[in-house]
N, C-alpha and C positions, 0 to 999 in steps of 0.2 A: 593375387589372391593366395592365401596360405593353403597348404595341402590339407591340414587338419584345423578345423575351427570348432570351438565350443561356445555355444550360445547359452547363457544362463542368467541368474540373478544373484545378488549378494545374499538375499534372504532364503534361498532355496538350498536345503541341506543335500539334496540329490545332485545339484551342481557341484557342491564340494566333493561329494563322493566320486563323481565322474572325473573331476580334475585330479584327485588323488590317484585314481586308477590310471589315467593317462601319464601322470608323472612317474608312477611306479613302473609302467611299461617303457619309460624313457622316450616317450613321444614328444616331439616338438609341436606345439600348437599355439594358436592365437585364441584368446578368450575375449568374448564380448559380453558386457553386462547390459542386457536389453532393457533394463529399467532406466538406466542413465544415458544410453546411446540409442537415440531414436532412429538413426540410419540403420543400425544393426537390427533393431526390433522390426523395422519394415522389411528388411532383407529376410529375416527369419520367417515372417508372416508369408512372404512370397514362396518360401521353400516348403513350409509345412501347413499353411492355411490356418483356419480358426477352428476350435479354440487353440490358443498358443499354450503349449506345455513345454517347460524347460526341465532338464537340460536337453539341448539338441546338439548332436555331434554330426559334423559335416566333413566328409573327406573328398577332396578334389571336386567340390561343388555338388556332391551328392549326399543327401541325408542318409546316414547309416544307423542312427539311433534317435529315438524321441523318448525321453524319460530315462530313468536309471533303474534297472532290475524291476521293471514293471511299475515304478513310482515316478511321480513328477509333480511339479508345482504349476498351476494354471496362472497365467498372467492376463491382465485386462488389455 
């Protein structure tokens, strides 16, 4: 499992902002698009429950952020 994981979607602008922030900080991370990756979506649901809001940032298996700067996109 990656140390830093970003769960998001292609349509969510806040996922883009969190990705850019991680890149700016020089963090190595793995990104999952929960709209196209059903396994990643189910894993995210187990971590955060419902309703699912992206982006979700996970470090070493622990959720450290849900949403970006108080904003996020809800997924079905």
